[in-house]
N, C-alpha and C positions, 0 to 999 in steps of 0.2 A: 477338153485340152484344159488343163490347168499344172499350177504348180503352187507349192507352198509359197505364201510373202516371206515368212522368216527364214527360209532355206538359204542359208551361205551362198552365195557365187562360187563356182569350182574355179580352180587353178590351173592353170596350163606349166605342164612341164615335158621337158624333153628328154627323154630315154639317151644315156651316153653310153653304157656299156651292156654287154650280155655275158650270161653265163647260161650255157647250153642245161636242158632239163637233167641231161643224165650224168652232170658232174658231181662227184661223191664230195661228203663235205668234209673239208679239213680235220674236225674234230672227231673225239672220242666218241663213237655213237649213243655212250650214255649220256656224254655230256652234249647233245645235239638234241637229245629227248627233254632232257632238264630244262633246256633253253627255251622248247618250244611251249613246255609245258608253265614256262616263267610269264610266255607272251600270253596265252589263253588265260591264266589268272589276271594279266593285268586288264586283259581287253574286259572282263567279267567284272572287274573293280575290287579283286579279291587282292590287295598290294602287299599284306603280309605273306601272302602263300607266295604270289609271283617273286618277293625278294626270296622265301626259304628256297625255292626252284632254281631260282638264279644263282644262290651259293652253291646247291648241290652241282650244278653246272661248272661254276668255275671249280671245285673241289674235284672234281672227275677229270677235268683238263685245264690246267691254268692256264693255258694260251689263251683262253677266252678273256683275259685280262685284257689284251690288246684288240679286241674283236669290238667293232663300231659299234655293234648292233646292241652289244653287251653291255657296252657303256653310255650308251644312250639309255638304255631303261633304266640302269641303276643309277644315273643322276636324276631321270623323272620321278623314281620311286623315294629317294631320300634327299633329294635337292642340293646333297654335298659333291665333290668333286670325283667322279667316278673311277679314277685309277686308286683311291683312295679306298674305296667303297669295294671296288672289286677284290684290291688286295687282302681285306681285313674278314669279307665276311665268308671265307675260306676255311676260318679256323671257326669252329663252332662256339666258343666263348664269346668270340666276338659278335657274329651274325645276331646274336640274340639283342645286342644292343640298338644296332639298326633297326630288327622288327618292334622293338618295344617303343621306338621313337614314333612307328605309324599307330600308336594306339591312341585312342582320344583320353582326354584329360579328365581323369577321375572326379576333378573336383564341380564338373558339368552338373554331376547325378546329385550333387550334394545341396544343393542351393534349396532350401525346402521350400520358401515364402515361391519362388520361380516356379517350381515345380508343381505346387500346390494349383497356383494360376494357371499354368498352361493347362493340367488337368479338368479344370473347370474350362477352359476356354475351349479344349477340345470336344468337351462332355455336349456343349451348346452346337458346336460346330456339327455333330455327328448327329444330335437331335434333329436339327435342319436339314439333314443329308436323309433322315428317313422322313421325315415330312416331305422333302422334295420327290423321293425315289417312289413312296407312296401315291404320290398325284401321278406320275410318270408310266409307273408299271405297266398300264395298258400299252405304252407303246414302246417298251422295252425291246419286246418281240421283234417289233418292225424295224426297229432301229440294227438289231444284232443280224440282220437276215442275210444270208447268203447272196451277195452279188450275183452271182451266175443261178439264182432262182427263177427269176423271171423270164430269163432271156430264152431263147430257143439255139440250140448247138445241132449244127447236124453232124451226125457220125457215118464216115466212110471207110470202105475195106477195100485197099487194092488186092489184086490176085496173089500176091505172094504172103496176105495175111497182115500187112502193115496196114495200122488204122491210123487216121486224122481226121480231126474235128473243125466244123467251120463255122463262123457267127458271121450271120447276113445283120449288114448292118439295119438299123429300126427305118429309119429316115428316108427319103424319096430319092430316087437313083435322079442325079446330077450328072449330064456328059456321055461320055462312052459307057462308061462303067465305072466300078469302084478301085479303087486302089488297094493291093493285096500286102498284107502285111505278116509276114509269118514268123511264128515265134518257137525259137529252137532253144531249149534251155537245157540242164542237166539231171543227174541224178538228184539234185538237193531242190531243184525247181522246174519244174515241165507238166505241161498238160493246161487243166482247170486252175491249179496254183500260179503256174504263170500268167493264164490269161484273164484272172480275175482283177488284178490292178488296172489294165487296158480296159477293160469295159466299163468299170467304176469311173474311168475317165472319158470315153467317149465310145458310145453307142449306136450311134446316127450317122456316119460317112465313112466308116473302115471296115472293110471285110478282114477278120481275121484269122489265121489257120493255125493249128498247133498240130503237129504231125508228133505220134507216138514212135519213136524211132528207136528200135533197138540200140543199147550201150555197145557201140563198136566202134572203129577207127572212124574218121570222117570221110577221108578217101573211100570207105566201104559205103557209108549211107549216101554219099554223092549222087548214084544213079537211083536211089530209091525219092530222095528228097526232087531229083528231076522229076520224079513221075508224078508225086502228088502234085507239083505246080503245074504240070500240064494238065492233071485230072480237074483243078479246079479252074482254070482256064478256061475249060472244055463245057463247066458245068454253072458258073457262076459267072454273073455278067460282069467281068473285070477290066479296066483299062489296061490297054497297052502300056509300056512303060511304066507302069506304077508299081512295078514289085517290089518289096521293100523287106530285107531280111534284120530280122531282131533275134543276135545271139549273145546267149548269158551264159556263163561257165564254159563246160565243154562245148555248148550250144556255138560258142562265138570262132571255135577254130572250122565247127561246119561251115558255119555263114561268112565268114571270110575267105575260104575254101572255095565256096560255091560260087560266091562273088567273082574269084578270082578267074574263075574256067568258064564261067558265064556271065560277061560283060552285055550281052544282047540281052540277056533277061532281067539281070537285078540292077535295078534303076541307083539304089542307095544301100548303105549295110552300116548299122548300129550294133556296137561290139560292149557289153561291158562284163565286167571281173571273168573275160577270157583265160585259159589256160594255154593258149596257144594262139598266134594271131599269122595269119599269110598275109602278104604284102597284096595290092592292087595294081592292075597293069594301068597303064594312060588311059585306056579307053572305058577302064571301070567306071563306075560311079561314085559319088562323095562316101565315106567311111568315116564315122564317128566314134572313137574308141574313150570309154569312159572306166576308172575304177578307183574304187571308195580308200580312203586313207587307213582305213581298219580294217581291207580286207586282206586276210591273211597271205594272199599271191603280192601283195605291194610291201606290206611288213615283210616278207622273206627276200626282198629285191633290194635292201639297203634305200628304203625309201625312192624308189625309181631309179637309181645309180645303175643296177645291176637288174634285168627284165629276164628270167626264166621264160617267160612266152613269148619272145620273138627270136629269129633266127638272125644276128648279126648280119651275115653276109646278104641276106633278103631285104634288109634295112640298111642300107652304108648314110644313108641321111637322119637314121635314128627317127624312134617312134611318138608321135605329137599324139597327146592323149588328155582328156579331161580330170583332172583329179578333183574326187567328190569329198569334200571333209565331213568327217565322223561319219562317214557309211562303209557298213563292213560288206562281206558277201551276199547281196541281197537286191529286189528291185525296189526304189522307191517310185514315189510320184514323180519327182526331178527326171530318173531315167525314161520312165514311160512318157512325161511330157515331151521331152528330147526326141524320142520316135515317133510320137505321133505330130511332131512339127516338120521334122522330115520328111517323112510321109505325104501330108499335106503339100509342101511345098515342091514334092517331086510330081505330084498328081495335078497340081495347078500348071506348072510347066510343060505337061505332057499333053493335056486337053486343050492348051492355046491353039 
């Protein structure tokens, strides 16, 4: 297990309000699409395009001038009062003043002496890099190898045709059996792609299970997941009370729902970037919820104040979660390390 030393510590925030997933946007569809495009451009560091899309959104629906997200984006892009910016960028002749202000100073490219010096310096660096690459070339293939290339993954097929893969730890069996970590992803990240960062972090003492479930509602996949877990327990030496679920994206909904309905089986749950989260009963094991500050789900939730991924009636006290700074809809070493740490602690408690 590991975590990057320079990775910032997550901040803990509490959810306050909820917007149901089926609540329609109060703005015109064209304005809503333009606003979403503005945020996407901002995330890829294209601030000029972001400001242009924001201007189109305001022009399509002037009510966005009072929208908190639009104001925050306008202030971030321009460094000026957001009310002034949103009032003016709706006019074509004025929006370009703001866009041109984002362009780099042309004088930086006309300083001849510095340009020549930088060119010579860059050339020397390039030559040095060529030398290094030439000497390291035999090792490049080894460095770029697929982390799953040298490990043994066992594939299984249920009677209903659903498949799942199992990675059996390489280290010696300790205690009554291995802890089981079930990895549940979504259409963006699943299977081997979801397994790879976990195998890179730990191959010696955790049994990984990656179901290949059909893309259907969580409650429909519940009995299939139950069959997979039972099949694994009957086939591999797994420890009782050491089954942990890791749910990413839509897999988070399935993980939290299964843990809710089977507290006697699931000892802990880790949720990351989930589209929906079910609460846990008093008898359920611990649940850790994480979400990235750059995850579109978080950006659409008014920085965590309105959470479309929980039902307010089911979470009367709000949802406690870890906010991971500068992380989008992805799985990073931090989430992997948190999941493995929880799995290890649960396993140690179970075998005492």
